[in-house]
N, C-alpha and C positions, 0 to 999 in steps of 0.2 A: 421615503416612499412607503406607503402602507402595503403590506403583503397579506393577501387573503389566504385562508386555509385551502388545502387542496380539495378540488371537486371531482377529480378523476385520478385513476391509478398512475403511479410512477414506475417506469421500467428501471430495472437494475441489471446491467449487462456485465457479467463477470468474465474477465479474460483469465483463463486458468480455472474454468468452472468446476472441474472435478478435483481440484486440490483441497488440501486440508482446511485452509482458511475459508475458502468459498463454501465448503460443506458445513463448517461450523457456523458461518454467517447465515446461510439459508435455513438450516434446521433450527438455529437459534431464533430467527425471526418467526419461523413457523410455530415454535414453542411459545414465544411471547404472545402472538396473536391468539393462541388457544388457551392462554393463561396457565401453561404447564411449567413455567419457570419465571424467575424474577429478572429484573434488568441490571443485575450486578455487573459492573464494569462499563455500563453504557453512560457516558458522561452527559449526553444530551437529555437524559431522563431526569437530571437534577437541575437545581436552580443555577443561574437564571434561564437556562436554555429551554426548559420545559414550558416557559411562558411564551416562547416564539411559536408561530404557526408552522412547525416543522412537519415533514411527512411522518405518518405513523406506520407501525408495522403492517396495518391493514391496507395501506396504500401501495405496498411494494409487490412488484411482479418480477420474477427472476428468469433470466436467460443467460446465455454465455457462449464463449468460444473456448475450445479445448483442442490440444494437439495430440492427446493420448487416446488410445482406444479403450482404456479401462472404464468400466461402468461406474456411475455415481455410487451404486450400492457397495462397490469395493472400498471406496473412500469412507463411506458410512461405517462399514464393518470394521475397518482398521481403527477408526476413532472410538467405536464402541468397545472394541477389544482393549484399547489403550486406556480406557477409563475416562476419556475426555467427553464423549457424547453419550448421555444416558440411553441405555437400550430401549426403555419404555417410551422415551421421547422419539427416538428414531422410528419405532414401530407405529406410534400414534400419528406421525407426520409423513408416513410413507406415500400417501396419495399426493401431497404437495411436492414431495421429492420427485415423484414420477413426472409431474408437470414440468418441473425445473429441468429434469433430464431430457425430456422431449423437446425443450426449447434450446438445447445446446447444439451448436454447429461446429464443424471443423475450423480450427483457427489457423493463423499463419505460422508456419514452421520455418525458422531461419535455416538457410542452406547448411550452415555449420553443424546443425543438430541432426540432420538427416542420417539415419542409420542407427539411432538410439533405440532403446528398448520400448516396446508398447506404443510406438508412434503411429499416428493415423496417416496412411498413405494419401488420403485426401488433403491433409494439411501440408504434406510435402508438395503436392501438385499446386496448391494455392501459393505456397512459398516460392515456387519456381516461376510464377507469373511476373510480369513487369510491375513495378511499384504502383503505378496508376491503376492497373487492373486489380491488384490486391486491395487497394483502398476502395475501389468501386464495389467489389464483392462484399467487403465488410459493411459498408454503408447500406448495401442492399439487404443484408441480413437484419440490420437494425430497423430499417424502414418496414420490412415485413413483420418483424416482431411487434413494433408499435401499432401497426394497422390491425394485426390479428387480435391484439389484446386491448384495443381502443385506449391507448395510453396517452397521458398528457405529458409527453417528454420522457427523457431517459437519462440516467447517470451511468457513464462507462467507468468501470473500476478495474484497474490492472493489478491482478494478483498472480501473475505468471511467475515462472521460475527466473532466477537471476541469470541475465545474459552474460556472455563472455565479455570481458573488458575490451573496449575499443577506444582508440585515440579520437579526439574531437576532430571534425573535418572543417575546413574553411567554409564550405557551403552551408554549414549549420549556423553560421553567424548571422545570417539575415534571411528573411522569408523569401525574398526574390531569388537569392542564390540557391536556397533549398528547393524551391519549386522548379527551378531550371534543372537542378540535378535529378529531381523526380522525373521530369520530362525526358531526360537523357537515358533513363532506364537503369541507372546505377542502383544496386540493391541497398536497402536500408534495414536497420534493426527492426524487428517486429514491433517493439514497444514504440518506436518513433512513428511507424506507419499507423498503428492504432491511435496514437495521440493526434496525428494529423487528421485522420478520419473523423475522430470525435470533434475536434475543435472546428474543422472546416464545415462540418454539418450542424454546428450549433449545439452540440451535446456536452454538458459538463463532464469533467474527467477527474478521477482520483487515481493517482499513481502511488500505490502502497509498496512498490518494489524499489530496489536500488537501480533499476534500469533508467536509461536517459529519458525516454518518453517525452513529456512536454517541457523538460528542463532545458533543452537546447534553445539558444537565443531565438532562432527562427520561429519556433513554436510558441515561445513566450510572446513574441511579436504578433503571431497569428491570433492568440487568445485575446490580446488587447484590441486588435483590429476588429475581431468578430464580437467582442463583448461576451466571451464565454468564460464562466468560472471554472477554475481548476485548482487542485491541491496536490502536493507531493513534496518530497520524494523519500522513500525508504521508511516504512513504518517503525516507530520507536516503541517497542513493546517490553523489552526485558533488560538485558545488561546495559544497553546504551541509555535507557530511561533512568536506570540507577545511577549511571555516571553523571548524567546531566542534572540530576537532583543533588548529588553529593559533592561534585567537584566545586561548585560555588562556595560550599561550606569552608573548604580549605583556603580559598582566596579571601573570603570575608574575614577569616580569623588569622590572616597573614601567615599561614603555615606553608612551608615550601615543599612542594611535591617533587621528589627526585625521580620516581618511577611509578608507572601504573600499568601493570601487566595483566592481560586478560586471556582466558582460555575457554573456548566453547566446545561442547560436545553435543551433537544432535543426530537423530537417526531417521527422520522422515525423508520424503522424496526431495525436499529442499536440501537436506543434508547430503543426499547422494549427488545432487547437482553441484553443491559447493565443494565436493571432494575433488573436483577438477580445478586446477590452479587458476585458469583463465577466468572462471566464474567466481572463484573465491576472492580474487583480487578486487573485483567490483564491489563485493560486500564489505571487505575489510577497509577499503578506502573511506567509506562513510562512517564506520564504527570508530575509526581512529581520529578523524578530522575534528569531530565535535569536542572530544576531550582536549586536544591540543589548542583549540581556539579558546576554550574556557580557562585553561591553566597557563597559556602562553607557549609559544613555539620556540623556546630557547634551546640552545645546544645541550644544556645540562639535563633537560627533561627527557626521560626515556618512556615511550609508550609502545605497546605492542598488543596485538590480538591474534590468537591462534584459533583455528576452526578445524575440528576433526569430525569425520563421519563415523558414528558408532551405531550400526543398524539396529541392534537390539533395544535401543532407547526409544524408538518409534517417534511419537510426536512430543516427547518430553525432552527438553533441552536443559543441560546443566552448564552454567557459566561460573567460573571461578576468577576472582580478581585479587590481586595483591597491590596495595598502595604503600609505597615506601616514602615517608615524609619526615621533614625536619621541623622541630619546634625550638623554643627558647633555649639558649645556652648550647645550641648545636645538637641537642638530643635527637637521635634517630629513632623513629617509631614506625610501626606497620599497622595497617588495617587489612584484614583478610575477610573476604565475603564469598559465599556460595549461593547462587540463585538457581533454583530448579523450578521449571514451569512448563506449561503447555503453550508453545508459541501460538498455536491456532486459537486456543481459548482466550489468550490475551489479545490477539489481533482482531478477532471477529467483531467484538463490540465497538472497537475504534473505527472499523470500516463502516459500521452502521452509523456511527456519529458523523463520519465524513460525508457519507451519502446524503444525510439530512442537511448538513451544513452547506455543501456546495449547491444542492438543489434550492435551498432557501436563498443563498446568495444570488443565484441565477434569477430567481423570481423577483428579487429585490433590485435587479439591475446592476449588480456588482460583478462585472466581468473581470477577466484577467486572473492572475495568481491571487489566491485567497490567503493573504499574509497572516490572518488571525489563526489559521490552523497549524502554525509552525510547531506547536507543542506535540503534535502527533508524529513528527518526522525526525529522522536522523540528519537529513540534509535538506532542509526546507528550501524550496525553489526561490523564494523571495529573500533568502538570507536572513540576517539579523542574529540576535543572541541565541546561543544554544542553551542558556540557563532555563531549565524547565519551569521554574517558578515564575520567572518573568514572562515566558511564553504563555503559560496558562492565564496569568493575569491579563494579558492582551486579548486572549480569547473571551474572557469574561467581560472585559470592557467593550469589545465588539458587540457582544450580545446585548449588553445593557444600552449601548448606543442605539441599536435597532429598536429595542423596546421603547426607548424614550421618543424616538421619531414616529413610532407607530401609534 
């Protein structure tokens, strides 16, 4: 199928609109379109992806949902102070930032989160409605945003905080059972409601969070039924990226890994959320699973990941890993690594890539889970190998296939 370049703007709706990743993404796009910075870290600006008719920075119009009362300028100020967002860029793009802020609406607040700091009471009111009413409100916000900005479609991006871990429900196993549960009025995680709203209304979705979102079987079925492209789950930006690039080295060289222990320290608002054990469990599950699947899940292998909140670190995260492995003659050796980086600056260009890729896939008639994007995620919803090099090769092959067909 030949895909034509965009002739009208594309909406980008960010769930968690005033978070650090959303702020870096929006101001990064503003800076790119003004020529104030380069596209370092943006995969789709390189070959072969730049040959596809992907959406450009000029095409994107931002809006979003947010459950916090904090102003966007507070997030900007924190990132400038942390040395992540250049102050001159923030000042130059203030007008675009104001437009983005004006297009932000109160989001769905899960009942379990009510009472937290800086939470918008309007979000609590929305979260108290029946699920069908919440979905209708969300879709109405999107419809209004598209009409006001004369958009040609929209991509919904979930960049919200990690939800508390929940056991899978029987009703999540099929679309019919899930919709019956919706009609019964039983509450659902916010990420699942947003995903249902997006897919049922024909809007492509990116889930960059560890939250369930469209990964439950019922919504995977809905995406296939509606022919809506989606990608997820849990963005792979730092320590796990390193693990999925290095772990195959040990297996390819027949070296036996006895232990891979990791420890993370972070200080932004995501770190504060992860200081709660129920939220932390959701995050750790995905970080540990990829490594075990790459190295084998035998009883002799020890893996572990610790996460601690260190407020003074701000947006900078430090991850330390120790790999204890065995070579020829039974010789025991170790590899020790320390990774320090800004989670938001690492994540933002990948989110831009994913917006472009799912929008292109949708225009190319490629609905359902976008398997080619697995390299961007810790827990790809379509499964497959966690080997980063294999994953990236499949993404390149996908792009080259579309180029050949075009």
